[in-house]
PyMOL Python script that loads the backbone (N, CA, C, O; Angstrom):
from pymol import cmd

cmd.read_pdbstr("""\
ATOM      1  N   MET A   1     159.602 150.956 118.018  1.00  0.00           N
ATOM      2  CA  MET A   1     159.598 151.743 116.804  1.00  0.00           C
ATOM      3  C   MET A   1     158.155 151.854 116.327  1.00  0.00           C
ATOM      4  O   MET A   1     157.452 150.851 116.205  1.00  0.00           O
ATOM      5  N   SER A   2     157.726 153.070 116.063  1.00  0.00           N
ATOM      6  CA  SER A   2     156.352 153.229 115.579  1.00  0.00           C
ATOM      7  C   SER A   2     156.287 152.876 114.096  1.00  0.00           C
ATOM      8  O   SER A   2     157.165 153.232 113.309  1.00  0.00           O
ATOM      9  N   ALA A   3     155.228 152.171 113.746  1.00  0.00           N
ATOM     10  CA  ALA A   3     155.031 151.765 112.356  1.00  0.00           C
ATOM     11  C   ALA A   3     153.969 152.607 111.678  1.00  0.00           C
ATOM     12  O   ALA A   3     153.974 152.758 110.456  1.00  0.00           O
ATOM     13  N   ASN A   4     153.047 153.163 112.478  1.00  0.00           N
ATOM     14  CA  ASN A   4     151.955 153.958 111.943  1.00  0.00           C
ATOM     15  C   ASN A   4     151.488 154.901 113.042  1.00  0.00           C
ATOM     16  O   ASN A   4     151.367 154.489 114.196  1.00  0.00           O
ATOM     17  N   LEU A   5     151.229 156.136 112.711  1.00  0.00           N
ATOM     18  CA  LEU A   5     150.854 157.147 113.698  1.00  0.00           C
ATOM     19  C   LEU A   5     149.721 157.988 113.139  1.00  0.00           C
ATOM     20  O   LEU A   5     149.802 158.473 112.011  1.00  0.00           O
ATOM     21  N   SER A   6     148.655 158.166 113.931  1.00  0.00           N
ATOM     22  CA  SER A   6     147.565 159.056 113.546  1.00  0.00           C
ATOM     23  C   SER A   6     147.207 159.897 114.766  1.00  0.00           C
ATOM     24  O   SER A   6     147.876 159.808 115.796  1.00  0.00           O
ATOM     25  N   ARG A   7     146.166 160.708 114.661  1.00  0.00           N
ATOM     26  CA  ARG A   7     145.774 161.555 115.786  1.00  0.00           C
ATOM     27  C   ARG A   7     145.250 160.759 116.974  1.00  0.00           C
ATOM     28  O   ARG A   7     145.330 161.225 118.111  1.00  0.00           O
ATOM     29  N   SER A   8     144.719 159.571 116.729  1.00  0.00           N
ATOM     30  CA  SER A   8     144.095 158.811 117.811  1.00  0.00           C
ATOM     31  C   SER A   8     144.712 157.437 118.066  1.00  0.00           C
ATOM     32  O   SER A   8     144.342 156.765 119.029  1.00  0.00           O
ATOM     33  N   ARG A   9     145.641 157.014 117.219  1.00  0.00           N
ATOM     34  CA  ARG A   9     146.204 155.668 117.377  1.00  0.00           C
ATOM     35  C   ARG A   9     147.675 155.642 116.987  1.00  0.00           C
ATOM     36  O   ARG A   9     148.145 156.423 116.161  1.00  0.00           O
ATOM     37  N   VAL A  10     148.385 154.702 117.624  1.00  0.00           N
ATOM     38  CA  VAL A  10     149.784 154.464 117.279  1.00  0.00           C
ATOM     39  C   VAL A  10     149.988 152.960 117.204  1.00  0.00           C
ATOM     40  O   VAL A  10     149.540 152.220 118.079  1.00  0.00           O
ATOM     41  N   LEU A  11     150.665 152.513 116.156  1.00  0.00           N
ATOM     42  CA  LEU A  11     151.025 151.107 116.020  1.00  0.00           C
ATOM     43  C   LEU A  11     152.537 151.018 116.160  1.00  0.00           C
ATOM     44  O   LEU A  11     153.280 151.635 115.396  1.00  0.00           O
ATOM     45  N   PHE A  12     152.984 150.244 117.144  1.00  0.00           N
ATOM     46  CA  PHE A  12     154.405 150.046 117.383  1.00  0.00           C
ATOM     47  C   PHE A  12     154.812 148.663 116.921  1.00  0.00           C
ATOM     48  O   PHE A  12     154.089 147.691 117.141  1.00  0.00           O
ATOM     49  N   GLU A  13     155.977 148.569 116.274  1.00  0.00           N
ATOM     50  CA  GLU A  13     156.593 147.268 116.092  1.00  0.00           C
ATOM     51  C   GLU A  13     157.266 146.948 117.420  1.00  0.00           C
ATOM     52  O   GLU A  13     157.870 147.823 118.040  1.00  0.00           O
ATOM     53  N   ALA A  14     157.165 145.710 117.852  1.00  0.00           N
ATOM     54  CA  ALA A  14     157.686 145.354 119.165  1.00  0.00           C
ATOM     55  C   ALA A  14     158.456 144.044 119.103  1.00  0.00           C
ATOM     56  O   ALA A  14     157.954 143.036 118.607  1.00  0.00           O
ATOM     57  N   ARG A  15     159.664 144.072 119.605  1.00  0.00           N
ATOM     58  CA  ARG A  15     160.448 142.844 119.698  1.00  0.00           C
ATOM     59  C   ARG A  15     159.985 142.019 120.891  1.00  0.00           C
ATOM     60  O   ARG A  15     160.150 140.800 120.910  1.00  0.00           O
ATOM     61  N   ARG A  16     159.415 142.675 121.868  1.00  0.00           N
ATOM     62  CA  ARG A  16     158.913 141.982 123.050  1.00  0.00           C
ATOM     63  C   ARG A  16     157.465 142.372 123.245  1.00  0.00           C
ATOM     64  O   ARG A  16     157.173 143.537 123.512  1.00  0.00           O
ATOM     65  N   ALA A  17     156.554 141.428 123.118  1.00  0.00           N
ATOM     66  CA  ALA A  17     155.130 141.726 123.310  1.00  0.00           C
ATOM     67  C   ALA A  17     154.826 142.000 124.774  1.00  0.00           C
ATOM     68  O   ALA A  17     153.754 142.513 125.093  1.00  0.00           O
ATOM     69  N   ASP A  18     155.758 141.666 125.676  1.00  0.00           N
ATOM     70  CA  ASP A  18     155.535 141.928 127.090  1.00  0.00           C
ATOM     71  C   ASP A  18     156.063 143.301 127.494  1.00  0.00           C
ATOM     72  O   ASP A  18     156.328 143.542 128.672  1.00  0.00           O
ATOM     73  N   ALA A  19     156.217 144.209 126.516  1.00  0.00           N
ATOM     74  CA  ALA A  19     156.678 145.559 126.823  1.00  0.00           C
ATOM     75  C   ALA A  19     155.722 146.250 127.784  1.00  0.00           C
ATOM     76  O   ALA A  19     156.139 147.106 128.565  1.00  0.00           O
ATOM     77  N   PHE A  20     154.439 145.886 127.734  1.00  0.00           N
ATOM     78  CA  PHE A  20     153.449 146.373 128.679  1.00  0.00           C
ATOM     79  C   PHE A  20     153.034 145.190 129.550  1.00  0.00           C
ATOM     80  O   PHE A  20     153.076 144.044 129.102  1.00  0.00           O
ATOM     81  N   SER A  21     152.637 145.460 130.784  1.00  0.00           N
ATOM     82  CA  SER A  21     152.223 144.373 131.667  1.00  0.00           C
ATOM     83  C   SER A  21     150.962 143.704 131.127  1.00  0.00           C
ATOM     84  O   SER A  21     150.219 144.318 130.362  1.00  0.00           O
ATOM     85  N   PRO A  22     150.708 142.438 131.520  1.00  0.00           N
ATOM     86  CA  PRO A  22     149.491 141.752 131.034  1.00  0.00           C
ATOM     87  C   PRO A  22     148.209 142.523 131.327  1.00  0.00           C
ATOM     88  O   PRO A  22     147.296 142.524 130.501  1.00  0.00           O
ATOM     89  N   ASN A  23     148.118 143.185 132.495  1.00  0.00           N
ATOM     90  CA  ASN A  23     146.919 143.974 132.807  1.00  0.00           C
ATOM     91  C   ASN A  23     146.744 145.128 131.837  1.00  0.00           C
ATOM     92  O   ASN A  23     145.621 145.426 131.431  1.00  0.00           O
ATOM     93  N   GLN A  24     147.823 145.776 131.462  1.00  0.00           N
ATOM     94  CA  GLN A  24     147.735 146.888 130.523  1.00  0.00           C
ATOM     95  C   GLN A  24     147.374 146.406 129.126  1.00  0.00           C
ATOM     96  O   GLN A  24     146.732 147.130 128.365  1.00  0.00           O
ATOM     97  N   ARG A  25     147.782 145.185 128.782  1.00  0.00           N
ATOM     98  CA  ARG A  25     147.497 144.664 127.444  1.00  0.00           C
ATOM     99  C   ARG A  25     146.072 144.155 127.317  1.00  0.00           C
ATOM    100  O   ARG A  25     145.536 144.108 126.210  1.00  0.00           O
ATOM    101  N   THR A  26     145.440 143.769 128.430  1.00  0.00           N
ATOM    102  CA  THR A  26     144.123 143.146 128.332  1.00  0.00           C
ATOM    103  C   THR A  26     142.994 143.986 128.894  1.00  0.00           C
ATOM    104  O   THR A  26     141.830 143.688 128.627  1.00  0.00           O
ATOM    105  N   ASP A  27     143.288 145.020 129.659  1.00  0.00           N
ATOM    106  CA  ASP A  27     142.251 145.857 130.261  1.00  0.00           C
ATOM    107  C   ASP A  27     142.153 147.173 129.495  1.00  0.00           C
ATOM    108  O   ASP A  27     143.001 148.047 129.672  1.00  0.00           O
ATOM    109  N   PRO A  28     141.129 147.332 128.643  1.00  0.00           N
ATOM    110  CA  PRO A  28     141.040 148.543 127.823  1.00  0.00           C
ATOM    111  C   PRO A  28     140.756 149.805 128.630  1.00  0.00           C
ATOM    112  O   PRO A  28     140.853 150.911 128.098  1.00  0.00           O
ATOM    113  N   HIS A  29     140.409 149.657 129.901  1.00  0.00           N
ATOM    114  CA  HIS A  29     140.117 150.823 130.723  1.00  0.00           C
ATOM    115  C   HIS A  29     141.312 151.249 131.560  1.00  0.00           C
ATOM    116  O   HIS A  29     141.226 152.236 132.292  1.00  0.00           O
ATOM    117  N   ARG A  30     142.419 150.531 131.470  1.00  0.00           N
ATOM    118  CA  ARG A  30     143.610 150.858 132.243  1.00  0.00           C
ATOM    119  C   ARG A  30     144.518 151.732 131.376  1.00  0.00           C
ATOM    120  O   ARG A  30     145.175 151.225 130.466  1.00  0.00           O
ATOM    121  N   PRO A  31     144.561 153.028 131.647  1.00  0.00           N
ATOM    122  CA  PRO A  31     145.382 153.911 130.809  1.00  0.00           C
ATOM    123  C   PRO A  31     146.870 153.732 131.099  1.00  0.00           C
ATOM    124  O   PRO A  31     147.266 153.361 132.203  1.00  0.00           O
ATOM    125  N   ILE A  32     147.668 154.001 130.093  1.00  0.00           N
ATOM    126  CA  ILE A  32     149.111 154.017 130.233  1.00  0.00           C
ATOM    127  C   ILE A  32     149.606 155.385 129.794  1.00  0.00           C
ATOM    128  O   ILE A  32     148.903 156.103 129.083  1.00  0.00           O
ATOM    129  N   GLU A  33     150.797 155.745 130.210  1.00  0.00           N
ATOM    130  CA  GLU A  33     151.405 156.991 129.772  1.00  0.00           C
ATOM    131  C   GLU A  33     152.621 156.648 128.939  1.00  0.00           C
ATOM    132  O   GLU A  33     153.460 155.847 129.350  1.00  0.00           O
ATOM    133  N   ILE A  34     152.716 157.253 127.772  1.00  0.00           N
ATOM    134  CA  ILE A  34     153.866 157.034 126.896  1.00  0.00           C
ATOM    135  C   ILE A  34     154.339 158.372 126.343  1.00  0.00           C
ATOM    136  O   ILE A  34     153.567 159.325 126.239  1.00  0.00           O
ATOM    137  N   VAL A  35     155.598 158.426 125.997  1.00  0.00           N
ATOM    138  CA  VAL A  35     156.159 159.588 125.312  1.00  0.00           C
ATOM    139  C   VAL A  35     156.644 159.102 123.963  1.00  0.00           C
ATOM    140  O   VAL A  35     157.463 158.187 123.879  1.00  0.00           O
ATOM    141  N   ILE A  36     156.138 159.712 122.917  1.00  0.00           N
ATOM    142  CA  ILE A  36     156.486 159.337 121.548  1.00  0.00           C
ATOM    143  C   ILE A  36     157.379 160.416 120.971  1.00  0.00           C
ATOM    144  O   ILE A  36     157.053 161.601 121.045  1.00  0.00           O
ATOM    145  N   GLU A  37     158.497 160.017 120.399  1.00  0.00           N
ATOM    146  CA  GLU A  37     159.363 160.962 119.720  1.00  0.00           C
ATOM    147  C   GLU A  37     159.030 160.927 118.233  1.00  0.00           C
ATOM    148  O   GLU A  37     158.993 159.864 117.614  1.00  0.00           O
ATOM    149  N   VAL A  38     158.790 162.111 117.672  1.00  0.00           N
ATOM    150  CA  VAL A  38     158.409 162.237 116.266  1.00  0.00           C
ATOM    151  C   VAL A  38     159.474 163.067 115.559  1.00  0.00           C
ATOM    152  O   VAL A  38     159.742 164.205 115.945  1.00  0.00           O
ATOM    153  N   LEU A  39     160.074 162.499 114.532  1.00  0.00           N
ATOM    154  CA  LEU A  39     161.085 163.210 113.761  1.00  0.00           C
ATOM    155  C   LEU A  39     160.455 163.701 112.468  1.00  0.00           C
ATOM    156  O   LEU A  39     160.040 162.905 111.625  1.00  0.00           O
ATOM    157  N   THR A  40     160.388 165.021 112.319  1.00  0.00           N
ATOM    158  CA  THR A  40     159.848 165.637 111.108  1.00  0.00           C
ATOM    159  C   THR A  40     160.961 166.468 110.489  1.00  0.00           C
ATOM    160  O   THR A  40     161.333 167.518 111.013  1.00  0.00           O
ATOM    161  N   GLY A  41     161.488 165.989 109.371  1.00  0.00           N
ATOM    162  CA  GLY A  41     162.647 166.663 108.791  1.00  0.00           C
ATOM    163  C   GLY A  41     163.810 166.571 109.765  1.00  0.00           C
ATOM    164  O   GLY A  41     164.247 165.473 110.110  1.00  0.00           O
ATOM    165  N   ALA A  42     164.313 167.717 110.210  1.00  0.00           N
ATOM    166  CA  ALA A  42     165.423 167.738 111.162  1.00  0.00           C
ATOM    167  C   ALA A  42     164.949 168.080 112.571  1.00  0.00           C
ATOM    168  O   ALA A  42     165.771 168.254 113.471  1.00  0.00           O
ATOM    169  N   VAL A  43     163.631 168.179 112.777  1.00  0.00           N
ATOM    170  CA  VAL A  43     163.092 168.584 114.076  1.00  0.00           C
ATOM    171  C   VAL A  43     162.547 167.367 114.819  1.00  0.00           C
ATOM    172  O   VAL A  43     161.697 166.642 114.302  1.00  0.00           O
ATOM    173  N   LEU A  44     163.046 167.152 116.036  1.00  0.00           N
ATOM    174  CA  LEU A  44     162.573 166.062 116.878  1.00  0.00           C
ATOM    175  C   LEU A  44     161.603 166.639 117.901  1.00  0.00           C
ATOM    176  O   LEU A  44     161.964 167.541 118.658  1.00  0.00           O
ATOM    177  N   SER A  45     160.377 166.128 117.931  1.00  0.00           N
ATOM    178  CA  SER A  45     159.363 166.571 118.884  1.00  0.00           C
ATOM    179  C   SER A  45     158.987 165.393 119.768  1.00  0.00           C
ATOM    180  O   SER A  45     159.142 164.236 119.376  1.00  0.00           O
ATOM    181  N   GLN A  46     158.492 165.696 120.964  1.00  0.00           N
ATOM    182  CA  GLN A  46     158.004 164.659 121.861  1.00  0.00           C
ATOM    183  C   GLN A  46     156.537 164.917 122.171  1.00  0.00           C
ATOM    184  O   GLN A  46     156.123 166.052 122.410  1.00  0.00           O
ATOM    185  N   VAL A  47     155.755 163.830 122.163  1.00  0.00           N
ATOM    186  CA  VAL A  47     154.338 163.904 122.475  1.00  0.00           C
ATOM    187  C   VAL A  47     154.086 163.019 123.680  1.00  0.00           C
ATOM    188  O   VAL A  47     154.393 161.827 123.660  1.00  0.00           O
ATOM    189  N   HIS A  48     153.524 163.608 124.736  1.00  0.00           N
ATOM    190  CA  HIS A  48     153.171 162.853 125.946  1.00  0.00           C
ATOM    191  C   HIS A  48     151.719 162.436 125.816  1.00  0.00           C
ATOM    192  O   HIS A  48     150.845 163.284 125.638  1.00  0.00           O
ATOM    193  N   CYS A  49     151.447 161.120 125.902  1.00  0.00           N
ATOM    194  CA  CYS A  49     150.111 160.590 125.644  1.00  0.00           C
ATOM    195  C   CYS A  49     149.566 159.790 126.816  1.00  0.00           C
ATOM    196  O   CYS A  49     150.311 159.129 127.538  1.00  0.00           O
ATOM    197  N   HIS A  50     148.270 159.862 126.987  1.00  0.00           N
ATOM    198  CA  HIS A  50     147.532 158.898 127.802  1.00  0.00           C
ATOM    199  C   HIS A  50     146.866 157.979 126.794  1.00  0.00           C
ATOM    200  O   HIS A  50     146.145 158.437 125.907  1.00  0.00           O
ATOM    201  N   ALA A  51     147.108 156.685 126.930  1.00  0.00           N
ATOM    202  CA  ALA A  51     146.630 155.736 125.926  1.00  0.00           C
ATOM    203  C   ALA A  51     146.178 154.447 126.582  1.00  0.00           C
ATOM    204  O   ALA A  51     146.422 154.218 127.766  1.00  0.00           O
ATOM    205  N   THR A  52     145.519 153.609 125.802  1.00  0.00           N
ATOM    206  CA  THR A  52     145.186 152.247 126.229  1.00  0.00           C
ATOM    207  C   THR A  52     145.625 151.293 125.124  1.00  0.00           C
ATOM    208  O   THR A  52     145.575 151.621 123.938  1.00  0.00           O
ATOM    209  N   VAL A  53     146.055 150.107 125.542  1.00  0.00           N
ATOM    210  CA  VAL A  53     146.483 149.106 124.574  1.00  0.00           C
ATOM    211  C   VAL A  53     145.237 148.520 123.918  1.00  0.00           C
ATOM    212  O   VAL A  53     144.366 147.980 124.598  1.00  0.00           O
ATOM    213  N   ALA A  54     145.158 148.629 122.601  1.00  0.00           N
ATOM    214  CA  ALA A  54     143.992 148.147 121.863  1.00  0.00           C
ATOM    215  C   ALA A  54     144.208 146.738 121.323  1.00  0.00           C
ATOM    216  O   ALA A  54     143.258 145.965 121.205  1.00  0.00           O
ATOM    217  N   ARG A  55     145.471 146.398 120.990  1.00  0.00           N
ATOM    218  CA  ARG A  55     145.721 145.102 120.366  1.00  0.00           C
ATOM    219  C   ARG A  55     147.194 144.755 120.504  1.00  0.00           C
ATOM    220  O   ARG A  55     148.062 145.622 120.413  1.00  0.00           O
ATOM    221  N   VAL A  56     147.460 143.485 120.723  1.00  0.00           N
ATOM    222  CA  VAL A  56     148.827 142.960 120.743  1.00  0.00           C
ATOM    223  C   VAL A  56     148.910 141.855 119.704  1.00  0.00           C
ATOM    224  O   VAL A  56     148.125 140.907 119.732  1.00  0.00           O
ATOM    225  N   VAL A  57     149.853 141.976 118.795  1.00  0.00           N
ATOM    226  CA  VAL A  57     150.057 140.963 117.759  1.00  0.00           C
ATOM    227  C   VAL A  57     151.401 140.293 118.035  1.00  0.00           C
ATOM    228  O   VAL A  57     152.455 140.918 117.923  1.00  0.00           O
ATOM    229  N   GLU A  58     151.344 139.016 118.397  1.00  0.00           N
ATOM    230  CA  GLU A  58     152.568 138.278 118.673  1.00  0.00           C
ATOM    231  C   GLU A  58     153.351 138.098 117.373  1.00  0.00           C
ATOM    232  O   GLU A  58     152.754 138.046 116.298  1.00  0.00           O
ATOM    233  N   PRO A  59     154.686 138.002 117.457  1.00  0.00           N
ATOM    234  CA  PRO A  59     155.473 137.783 116.238  1.00  0.00           C
ATOM    235  C   PRO A  59     155.093 136.459 115.576  1.00  0.00           C
ATOM    236  O   PRO A  59     154.839 135.477 116.272  1.00  0.00           O
ATOM    237  N   PRO A  60     155.052 136.419 114.251  1.00  0.00           N
ATOM    238  CA  PRO A  60     154.771 135.156 113.565  1.00  0.00           C
ATOM    239  C   PRO A  60     155.948 134.196 113.740  1.00  0.00           C
ATOM    240  O   PRO A  60     157.057 134.628 114.053  1.00  0.00           O
ATOM    241  N   PRO A  61     155.717 132.908 113.542  1.00  0.00           N
ATOM    242  CA  PRO A  61     156.806 131.932 113.678  1.00  0.00           C
ATOM    243  C   PRO A  61     158.003 132.312 112.805  1.00  0.00           C
ATOM    244  O   PRO A  61     157.856 132.662 111.634  1.00  0.00           O
ATOM    245  N   GLY A  62     159.171 132.235 113.398  1.00  0.00           N
ATOM    246  CA  GLY A  62     160.387 132.535 112.656  1.00  0.00           C
ATOM    247  C   GLY A  62     160.763 134.003 112.632  1.00  0.00           C
ATOM    248  O   GLY A  62     161.807 134.364 112.088  1.00  0.00           O
ATOM    249  N   ARG A  63     159.935 134.854 113.210  1.00  0.00           N
ATOM    250  CA  ARG A  63     160.247 136.294 113.264  1.00  0.00           C
ATOM    251  C   ARG A  63     160.264 136.734 114.708  1.00  0.00           C
ATOM    252  O   ARG A  63     159.632 136.107 115.559  1.00  0.00           O
ATOM    253  N   ASP A  64     160.978 137.800 114.991  1.00  0.00           N
ATOM    254  CA  ASP A  64     161.044 138.273 116.368  1.00  0.00           C
ATOM    255  C   ASP A  64     160.383 139.638 116.559  1.00  0.00           C
ATOM    256  O   ASP A  64     160.569 140.277 117.595  1.00  0.00           O
ATOM    257  N   VAL A  65     159.608 140.089 115.560  1.00  0.00           N
ATOM    258  CA  VAL A  65     158.953 141.395 115.658  1.00  0.00           C
ATOM    259  C   VAL A  65     157.445 141.226 115.525  1.00  0.00           C
ATOM    260  O   VAL A  65     156.953 140.710 114.521  1.00  0.00           O
ATOM    261  N   GLY A  66     156.720 141.664 116.544  1.00  0.00           N
ATOM    262  CA  GLY A  66     155.265 141.674 116.517  1.00  0.00           C
ATOM    263  C   GLY A  66     154.792 143.123 116.487  1.00  0.00           C
ATOM    264  O   GLY A  66     155.491 143.990 115.962  1.00  0.00           O
ATOM    265  N   ALA A  67     153.617 143.393 117.043  1.00  0.00           N
ATOM    266  CA  ALA A  67     153.096 144.759 117.045  1.00  0.00           C
ATOM    267  C   ALA A  67     152.214 144.990 118.262  1.00  0.00           C
ATOM    268  O   ALA A  67     151.593 144.066 118.786  1.00  0.00           O
ATOM    269  N   ILE A  68     152.175 146.225 118.692  1.00  0.00           N
ATOM    270  CA  ILE A  68     151.291 146.659 119.771  1.00  0.00           C
ATOM    271  C   ILE A  68     150.587 147.921 119.277  1.00  0.00           C
ATOM    272  O   ILE A  68     151.244 148.883 118.880  1.00  0.00           O
ATOM    273  N   ALA A  69     149.261 147.921 119.299  1.00  0.00           N
ATOM    274  CA  ALA A  69     148.480 149.085 118.883  1.00  0.00           C
ATOM    275  C   ALA A  69     147.895 149.742 120.129  1.00  0.00           C
ATOM    276  O   ALA A  69     147.344 149.062 120.994  1.00  0.00           O
ATOM    277  N   VAL A  70     148.015 151.058 120.216  1.00  0.00           N
ATOM    278  CA  VAL A  70     147.422 151.795 121.327  1.00  0.00           C
ATOM    279  C   VAL A  70     146.478 152.853 120.778  1.00  0.00           C
ATOM    280  O   VAL A  70     146.688 153.401 119.696  1.00  0.00           O
ATOM    281  N   THR A  71     145.439 153.124 121.546  1.00  0.00           N
ATOM    282  CA  THR A  71     144.496 154.190 121.233  1.00  0.00           C
ATOM    283  C   THR A  71     144.825 155.367 122.135  1.00  0.00           C
ATOM    284  O   THR A  71     144.865 155.224 123.358  1.00  0.00           O
ATOM    285  N   VAL A  72     145.058 156.515 121.546  1.00  0.00           N
ATOM    286  CA  VAL A  72     145.478 157.701 122.293  1.00  0.00           C
ATOM    287  C   VAL A  72     144.256 158.513 122.686  1.00  0.00           C
ATOM    288  O   VAL A  72     143.424 158.852 121.844  1.00  0.00           O
ATOM    289  N   GLY A  73     144.153 158.826 123.994  1.00  0.00           N
ATOM    290  CA  GLY A  73     143.058 159.655 124.485  1.00  0.00           C
ATOM    291  C   GLY A  73     143.473 161.112 124.489  1.00  0.00           C
ATOM    292  O   GLY A  73     143.052 161.886 123.629  1.00  0.00           O
ATOM    293  N   ASP A  74     144.283 161.482 125.437  1.00  0.00           N
ATOM    294  CA  ASP A  74     144.771 162.862 125.564  1.00  0.00           C
ATOM    295  C   ASP A  74     146.239 162.902 125.249  1.00  0.00           C
ATOM    296  O   ASP A  74     146.970 161.955 125.540  1.00  0.00           O
ATOM    297  N   TYR A  75     146.676 163.990 124.656  1.00  0.00           N
ATOM    298  CA  TYR A  75     148.105 164.138 124.404  1.00  0.00           C
ATOM    299  C   TYR A  75     148.480 165.615 124.417  1.00  0.00           C
ATOM    300  O   TYR A  75     147.656 166.489 124.151  1.00  0.00           O
ATOM    301  N   ILE A  76     149.746 165.868 124.734  1.00  0.00           N
ATOM    302  CA  ILE A  76     150.274 167.226 124.669  1.00  0.00           C
ATOM    303  C   ILE A  76     151.626 167.181 123.966  1.00  0.00           C
ATOM    304  O   ILE A  76     152.384 166.225 124.127  1.00  0.00           O
ATOM    305  N   LEU A  77     151.917 168.197 123.203  1.00  0.00           N
ATOM    306  CA  LEU A  77     153.204 168.321 122.555  1.00  0.00           C
ATOM    307  C   LEU A  77     154.157 168.959 123.540  1.00  0.00           C
ATOM    308  O   LEU A  77     153.910 170.065 124.020  1.00  0.00           O
ATOM    309  N   LEU A  78     155.257 168.263 123.850  1.00  0.00           N
ATOM    310  CA  LEU A  78     156.232 168.800 124.764  1.00  0.00           C
ATOM    311  C   LEU A  78     157.134 169.766 124.011  1.00  0.00           C
ATOM    312  O   LEU A  78     157.227 169.707 122.785  1.00  0.00           O
ATOM    313  N   ALA A  79     157.792 170.649 124.736  1.00  0.00           N
ATOM    314  CA  ALA A  79     158.673 171.632 124.105  1.00  0.00           C
ATOM    315  C   ALA A  79     159.782 170.925 123.340  1.00  0.00           C
ATOM    316  O   ALA A  79     160.314 169.910 123.789  1.00  0.00           O
ATOM    317  N   THR A  80     160.125 171.478 122.170  1.00  0.00           N
ATOM    318  CA  THR A  80     161.177 170.856 121.360  1.00  0.00           C
ATOM    319  C   THR A  80     162.430 171.687 121.426  1.00  0.00           C
ATOM    320  O   THR A  80     163.437 171.335 120.811  1.00  0.00           O
TER     321      THR A  80
END
""", "prot")
cmd.dss("prot")
cmd.show_as("cartoon", "prot")
cmd.util.cbc("prot")
cmd.orient("prot")
């Protein structure tokens, strides 16, 4: 679930910090591909992104939700 979205970055809440492989989480030069669904009013759009993992925040003690921040390089809006 995305918690914050801008033109160049996305912050996801994550129940599993291992959603990305360790290499993707620690190597800022290793791009990943993600598709983000954005709901605006009643319109659902999809954005295909090339991104890199910028930060992983492990869940605090007693909670099961952490965060993963990615920096978006290139993106395209897919047909809705």
